[in-house]
N, C-alpha and C positions, 0 to 999 in steps of 0.2 A: 504494500500500500504506500502511495506517495505521501510526502509531507506537504502540507498546505503552504503556499507562498503568497503573501499578500500582494507582491509585485505582479502576480499573474492577473489580478483583477483591478489593479490601480492604473489610472491614467497618469501621465507624467506630471500633470499639474494637480494631482490629488494630494494636497498638502496634509489634510487631516489623516488620511490613511498612512502616509509615510511617517508622520509624527507618531502614530501609534506603533509602527514598526520600530522606530527608535526607542519608544518607551519600553517595549517588550525586551529589546536588546539590553537597555540599561537595567531593567528589572532583573533580567537573568544574571547579569554581572553582579548586581547588588546582593542577590540571594544566593550566589554561588557558595559562600562560606557555610550557609545553613545546610546546603545539600551535600557538601563535601566533608563536613565535620565527622570525625570519628565518634560513634555513639559512646556515651559514658552514662554512668548511673544518674548523674545530674541531668543530662539531656533527656534520658528516658523518663525521668520524673515529670517532665513537662507534658507528657502525653497522657498522664493518668487522671485527667480532669473528670472523667466519666464515672469514677468509682468512689466518690465521696458521698457520705450521708449529708445531705444539704443542711439539715437542721443542726447537726453536730458541727459542721463547718462554720455555719453562721455563729453559733455560740462560741466556738473557739476563736473566731475572728474578733468578736466583741470582747471576749475575755483577754486576749493577748494584745490586740491592736486597735480595738474600737473606741479609742478616746476621741470622741467627736461631740460637738454641741448639739448635733441633730438627734431628734427622737427616732428610734428604730422600732418598727412594728414587726416583730418576729412572726406574727400570724400571716404576714404576706410573704410566704417562704420564697416565692419566685423572684421577689423584688428586693429582699433584705440586703443581699450582697451588693447589688447594683446601687441601692440607695446610699450605702456606705461610701462607695467609690465615687459617687456623684459629688462628694465633698472635696474631691481633688486630693485626697491623701492616700497615695499608693502604699501598699504594704512594704515594709522593710524586711530584709533578712529572710529567714526560713521559718515556716510554721512549725512549732515544736511538736505538734501532734501528728501531722501528716508527713513531715519531712519534705514538703514542697515549698519552693520559693514563693514569697508573697505575691509578686506580680502575676505568677501563674494562677493563684487563687483569684486575684482580681479579674484575670482573663476569663476564668470560669463564670464569674458573676455576670459579666457582660454577655457571654455566650448564652447563658440561661435567659437573660432579659431579652436578647435578640430573638431567641426561640419563641418567647411569649408574644412579642410583637408580631412575629411572622404568623403565629396561629390566629392572630386577630386581623391578618391581611394588611397590617400597617408595615409595608415593606421598607419604606424610607426610614422609619425608626429602627426597624430590625437591622438595616444596613449600618446605621450609625453605631449601634451597640456591637455588632460583629467587628466593625472597623476598630473600635476601642479595644476589643478583645485581642485582635491580631497585633495591634500596636504594643500591647503589654506583653504578649507572648507570640512571637512570629511563628512558633512551632505548633500553635493551636490548630491542628488539622481539622477538628470539628468545626471551629469558627470559619475556617477557610472554606470547607465544604458547604456550610450553611449559607455563608455570604454568596458563594457561587450559585447555589440553587435559588437564592433570593434574587440575584441579578437576572436569572432566567425568567423569574416571574415578572420582572420589569422589562423583559424583551431583549436583554443585553447578552445574547447567546455567545457570540464570538468572544467578547471580553471575559465572560464567565469561564469559557472553556480554556482560553489561553492564559488566564491569570489565576484566579482563585482555585478553580478545579484542577488546573495543572499543578499548582503548589500542594493542594491536598493530596494528590497522587505522589508527587516527587518527594515530599517531606515525610511521607509515611515510613516509619522505621523498617517495614518489610521491604520497601523499595531501596532505602539507604543500605540495608544489609546485603543487597545484591552486589554492592561495589567492592567489598573486601571481606576477608575472613574475620578480621577483628570485629567488625560490626555484627557478623553472624554469630560470633561467640558471645557477644554481649546480649544479643536477643535471647539466647538460651537461658539467661538468668530470669527472664520474665515468667510470671505465672501463666498457667493455661488460660485463665480468664483474660489477662492482659493481651496475650497473643490473639485470642479469639476476637477481642474488641478491635485490635489493629487490623485484623483480616476483614472484619465486617466494614470498618471505615474505608478500607482500600476498595472493597467491592462497591460500596455505595458511591465513592468518589469516581471510580471508573464508569459506573452506570450513569451517574449524573452528568459527567463530562460527555459521555456518549450521546445522551439525550440532547445536550447543548449543541454538540456538533451536528446531530441529526436536524435539529430545528434551524441551524445555520446553513443547512444543505452542504455540509462538509462530510460527505458520505464515507470516504476512505477512512478518515479519522474515527468516525462513529463506529464503523465496522471493527476497527482494531480494538477500540475500548470495550465494546460489547463482547468480543471474542476473548479478550484477556480476562474480563470479569467472569465469563463462563468457566474458564479454567479454575478460578478460585471457588466458584459456586455453581457447579453443574446442575444443581437441582432448583435453580431459580427460574421459574417459568417466564417472568417478565423480561429477563435478559434475552431469551430466545425470541420473544415477540418483537422486541425492539431491533434485534439483529435481522429478523425477517423483514421488517420495514425497510431496512437498508438494502437488503437483497432485492426487495421490490423495486426500489429506486434504480438499482443496477440492471433491472429487467432479468434478474436471475430468479425466475419464478419457481423452478423446482427446488432450489436451495431455500427459498422463502417458505415453501410448503413444508419442507423437511423441518425447518425451525418451528413452524406453527404446530406440526405434529408432535414434536418433542414438548412444546409448551403445554399442549392439551393432554399429553400423557402424564405430565406432572400435575396438571390442574384441569381435569376434564370439564369443569363448569366455569371456565374463565370467559366471560362475555367479550372481553377485549380481544381475545384470540380469534373468536368467531367473526367479529365484525371486520377485523383487519384482514383475515384470510378471505373473507367474502370480496374484499377489494382486489386481492390478487386474482381470485377466480374471475372477477369481472374483466380485469386486464387480459386474462387468457381467453376471454370470450366464452367461458364456461358458465353461462348465465343461470342454468338450472341449479348447479352446485352452489353458486353464490347465493341464490335465493334460499337454499336450504340452510346456509350458514347464518344469513340474516334472520331466518325463522328461529333457529336455535338460540341466537343471541337474544331475540326479543322474548323468548320463553323464559330466559334467565333474569332479565331485567327490562324495564320499558325502553322502547326504541327512541332514538333522537330524531329530530327533523331531518338531519343529514342521512341517517340510516334509512328512513322511510323513502326519501327521494332517490337514494341509490338503489333501493330494492325496486322502486317504481321504474327506474331506468332499465334494470334487468328484465322486469316484466315486459317492458315495451320491446325489448330486443327479441323476446320469444313470442311477441304479438299477442300477449294477454292484456287486451285493452282495459277491461274492467278493473283488474287488479292494479294495473299501472296507474290509472286515473284515481282510484281509491287511495293508494299510498301517496300519490302526489298531493291530493287534497289534504290529507292528514299533515303532510310536511308543511304545506303553506299555512295551515291553521296554527301549527305549533310555532312557526317562525316566519310571519308574513313579511318581515323586512329584510330577509336574507336574500341578497342579490344572486348569490351562487345557486340557491334553490330555484329562484325564478329562471335563471339561465338553463338549469337542468330541466325544468319543466318545459321550456321552449323546445329543447332537444327531444324530449319525450313526445311532444305533440308532432314534431316533424317526423320522428321515427314511425309513429302510428299512422300519420297521414300518408307517408311513403308506402307503407305496407298496404293500406286500404286502396290507394291508387293503383298499386301493382295488381291487387286482386280484381279491381274493376277492369283493368286492361286485359286480363286473361279471359274474363267473361266475354 
């Protein structure tokens, strides 16, 4: 698979794109020490943010470092740490109970706050908290992953893939350990739980970056990420579905169907697999089979307007006028302002008219 090159799609006078290329090059140089550093116990401690009992951590913070004039409400567990650090007083030294550097604990707090904002769909506030978390601990791979996925929610797919999600992958100790024996030996000191967490984080980072590449129509890179994630997690049906979508874009329909088959073997009632496989069958002009998949999907959960109009199109191709118009009517009622549905409806009418005219000519 080829590496993406911004120069391939930039005009000579595209200053913004070239500035972004320079930014990536400078960022790569700036982050090089992080990615080339030999793992040590102190470095590995910075990855253990996910294993603290939050209430104990808050209590310990207040006991050891929480000398502030602000009132702290411990009943708001998701916010207590963030409220403390909003005072602008970062933790000094090492937390005596957890053995973790203070700024790392601060980074945990901002990550938790970012997660809470993201759950409320307040992505701008989530971004601000994740950014603070990363400033305090540049090795906070969970904050990098979460900021990357948040940027995807904001439509910043390329930036997410080439910045935050790339760092979430490259800074994962499992990736760093690939570079030398010393790092691999250090990893052996970790508990099974820690290793499991790092593996899950790497899988999620690869999956999220693959989705960002897919949304940005960078299909080679997406294929590589989904394939690598499958090596780590071969029982994850969603990975096969997303790789199937890439194969669909490559017009590798048999490969796509094989991925969908594996996804459905792992999760036979996954509606997402049926609706996307129906799209592949439609491209292959296997309209009866596509309709069967849309039927199965809608038996598992209600159909969307797009699914109804797509099934209507398949019906029009097999000249089932009544079913085609019935599905098209449902789609229009569900989403009357959708321009793409209107265009598809026009295509359906043309297809049916062409068939009817052909029938009249034969008579």
